[in-house]
Every structure is written in structure tokens, then in C-alpha cells.
N, C-alpha and C positions, 0 to 999 in steps of 0.2 A: 763509698766506691770500693770495688774489689781491688786488692793489691795483686799485682802480677808476680807470683812467686817465680815464674820462669825468668824474670829479669833480676829479681833480688836474691834468689836462691837457685842459681843455675845448675842444671843437670850436666854431667860430664859428656853426655852424648847428644845434647840438644842445645843449640845456640839460639838465642832470642834477642832481637833488637826491636825497639819501638821508635819510629820516626814519623812525625807529622800524622799520627793516627794509624799508621800501617805497622802491624806487628808481623815480623818475619820469623818463622820458626823453621830452623834448618837442622836436619839430622846430621850429626857429626861423628860418624863411625866409619871412616873410609876403609879401614883394614878389613871390615866385614861387609863392604858395599852397603853400608847403612841398614843392615838387617836389624829387625826390631825384636825386642824381648819384653818379658812381663813388665818390669819396672818402667821401661821406656814407653810402652803403650800407655800406661797409666799416667805418666808425667805429661805426655803430649795431650791426652784427654783432659787432664786437669788444667793445662795451660789454655786450651780452647774454651773450657767452661768459664774460666776466669776472664778471658778476653771477651766473651759474650756478655758478661755482666759489667764490664768496665767501660766507663764513658771515654776513657783515653784511647780505646781501640775502635776503629771504624772498619778496617779491612784486615784480613789475615792472608799472608803468603806462606805456603807450605812447600818446602823444597829440601834438597840435600845441600850440605855445606859446600861440596865440591863437585865431583864428577858423576855421582849417582843419586838417584831418587831413593829407592830402597829395594833391596833384594828380597823383601818380604820377611817371613818369620825366620828368626835365627835358628838354624838347624840344631845346634847343641842345646839351646833352650827348649826347643820343641821336643827333642828326644828325651830330655829330662822330665818334661811334663807328661810324657806317655807313661812314666813309671808311677805317677801320682794319681790317686783316685780323684774323680771330679767332685769339687766342693761347690755347692750352690747350683744355681741355674746356669745352663750353657751360655745364655746371653749375657751373663755377668762375668764371663772370662775376659781378660785384658784386651785381646784384639777386638772383641765385639763392643766393649766399653768405648774404645777409641772410635770405632765406626759410628756408633750411635751419637757420640759427641760431635763428630763432623756433620752427621745428618741433621742434628738439632741446631747447629750453629746458625744464628739468625742473621748474621752480617755477611758481606761478600767474602767468599773463600776462594783463593786463587792457588792452583797447583802449578809448579814449574818443574819440568822433568828433564834431567840429563841422565845418560847412562841407563842402568837397569831399573825397571819398574815391574816387579814380579809379584804375583799373588795379590796380597792386600795393597801393594803399590798401584795396581790397576783398579782394584775395588774402590780405593779412595777417590780416584778420578771420577767415578760415577756419581759421587756426592759433591764434587766441586762445582762452583758456579762458572768458573773459567779455568781452562787447562791448556798449558802451552808446553811444547817440547822442542828440543833441538835434534839434529840429524843423528846424534849419537844414541838416542833413546831406543831401547829394546824392551818390548812389553811381553808379558806372558801371564796367562791364567792357567797354572799347571795342576789344578785341583784333581781333575780326572786321572791324570797320569800318576798321581800319588795315591790313588784309591780314595780320594776325598770327594767333596761336593762343594758347590759354590757357597760363598759367604757374603755377608754385608748387604743382602738384598740384591746381589748381582744377577740372580736368575730373573728378577723382576725388572731391574733398571736397565740391564743390557738389552733386553727385548724392547723395552719402551724407547730407549735412546738410539739403538742401532738397528732395530728390526730383528725379527726372529732368526732369519737365515744367517745373518752376520753374527748374532749372539751365539747361535749354535756352532758356527765355525770356530769361534774363539774359545768357547767353553768345552766343546766335545773333542776337538783335536788337541787342545792344550799346547798348541805350537806357539813358538815365539813369532812376533810380528814387529815391523819397524814403524817409525814415526809417520811415514807417509801413509801407511795403511791405517794407523790410528786416526789420522786426520781425515782420510777418505771415508772411514766408517763413522765419523762423528764422535769419537771418544775424546778428542782434543780439538781445540779451536784453531791452532796454527802451529806450523813447524818453522824453526829458525835454523840457519846454518850453524854448524858447530864451530865455536870460536877457538877451541884448543888452547885456551888460556888457563893456566893453573895459578890463579891469583889468590891471595888471602881472602877469606870469607867476606871481610868488610869491604873489599874492593870489587867483588864479582858482580855487584848489581849496577855498576857504573855504566852509563850509556844504555840505549834501548835497541841495540842491534843484535843482542844475544838474548837467549830465553830468560835469563835472570833479570837482565836490565829491562826487558819489555814488561815482564810481570811487575817489576817495581814501578815503572812509569804508569802502567795501567792502574795499579793499586793507588798511587798518589792521586790520579785523576778521580777515582771513585771516592777517595777520602774527602774530596772537596764538595761532594754532592750531599744533599740532605739525607742524613742517616735514617730518619723515619721513613722517607720514601724508598730508600734502598731496602730496608727491612720489610716493608709492606709489599713491595714488588716481589721480593724473593718468596715471601710467605704465600702470595697468591699463586706463584708458579709452582710451589711445592706444597699445595694444599692437601696432598695425600701423605703428609709426613707421618701421620699415625699408622698408615698402611706400610710405609717404608720401615718404620721402627718395628712393627709387628713381623714383617718379613725378615728383618735382621735376626730377631729372636727365633723364628721358625727355622731359618737356615742354620743358625747356631746349634740348635738341638740336633739336626741331622748331621751337621759337620762333626760334632763331638761324638756322635755314635760311630761315624766313619773313622775317627781317630783310633778306635779300638779294633778296626777291621783287619782281617788277615791280608787284604790287599795292601794296606798301608805298611804293615810289617814287612811284606815282601819288597815294597818300594824302598823302605828305609834300609833293609839289608842289602839290596842291590846297590844303593848309593854308597854304603860303607865298603862294599866289596868292589866298587868301581866297575859294575857290569850292568847290562840292560835287565830290567825286571822281567819276570816271566809270570804273566797273569793268566796263562792258559789253564792253570790248575783250578781256577775259580769259576764258579757258575753264577 
């Protein structure tokens, strides 16, 4: 049986608890709105791979520890990575390793969203089996506004799950949208009232009237069901997994090409100078 290193060798920015077959993974980096960086991407991916192989885990909940899901890629980490030459295949870079780990995960995967869900924070939801949010949630797929392109098979899954026009609206405008829009478009299952409670991590899942509590109670119900039937049912619904993984790699190649684009450099420079980017110079 696989040992869960996330329980026995905890990461400073990832909290992990296992209770009655439910593994809860919570990003705990509130000062950066739970932004992700290289080592954290890989640690979460490793935790998911180990959970998939462990008989002790039947369901995974993925969330933030407190008031945010994730602000996406850590900007400082991202800027540092721009200075480094690409080593290996694009699809083997940390963000895509995490996305492929979620896509491959054979057991129920539940996402619970509070606060910001930016970039990969939205892409992750496309691979979740169940996704819930509260009224505080703000979503954004900002790739085009940064001179980048979709990641994580988003160009495929958004169209399949939301329909072309809604997918185009979210990807091409790169604008923020609220939890009600996310629910209306089918990105999440349900919206909950914001509880405004800043309780310690281990208390925030109590009760089922808030998003964390509801995700926990749903996970506990799933954990009581036959795991073989859960896995088979999920596999049948996601029978195009090979295509999804292929799309993640294809999008990764294009994404990493765009990382070196002049449009991204302009977007980054504008961010540092606290001004609006000027893309009119590019054709």
C-alpha cells in the first residue's frame, strides 16, 4: 500500500488530512492568495498519485485552507522561470504535471472554491468530478490578456462542457466572472452563501451549509459507496482520457512558445509598471 507522504512529510504550503477515506488537500499560502509555484505543483501532483494508489483514500477534496482557492501561477516564480531555458518537454513542466495528475485521478475528485480561482484555478475545475463555490468566488481565464494561450486541455473541455459560445466568451475576453455565472454556464455544480467565518482550517468543514462543509459531507457519502463502481463509472464518463492527456501536452507546447512571446513581455512589463498593456504594436 502506498504511504501518503503528504500526511507524514507535510509541505509548508499544503495541508492534508485523511478522515474516513476522504483526503482533503488544502493550499495554505494566504499571503499570496494560494498562488502556486514549481515545488508546490509537484507536491500536489505527488499527493494525488499516491492517493490514487492508496486503499486508504476513496475520495479527494481539493480546496484552499481559508478564503481563496488559488490565484494561479505565482508571478515571481513565473518571472524567474522566464529567464531559464526550457528543459525537457513542455508537458513535463510542473503546472502540466499537476493537471495530468488530476486528469488521471481515478477516484472522485471534488473541488471547493472560495475567493479567487484564476488561471489554473479554473482549469482544475474542468477536470473535477464535482465542483462547488460560495458567493465570494471570482473566476478568470486570463491567458489571452497575458499574451498566452489555454492550458490543461481547456480549449477542448470548455467547449465540451460549456458549449462553444460560452467557452469563447470566457477564453477570448479573459474577463472575471462570478459564481452565479460559473453555475449558470455549468462550470460548477452549486453556489453557497458566503459564511464570512474565518475559522481555523480543521474547523472550517463543520456543517454542510457552507461550501467547505457541503463538499465534506458529499465526500463522506461517496466514500461509503463501492469504490470499484465509483472508479468504473468515472472511467466510463471519461473514456476519452487519452485524448485529454494528449490535448494537455499539445496546449503545453503552444503555451510554452507563447511564454517567450513579445506580447507576454509587454504584459509583464505593464504589470510591473502598474499600467495597462499596449498590444497595438503587435500583429
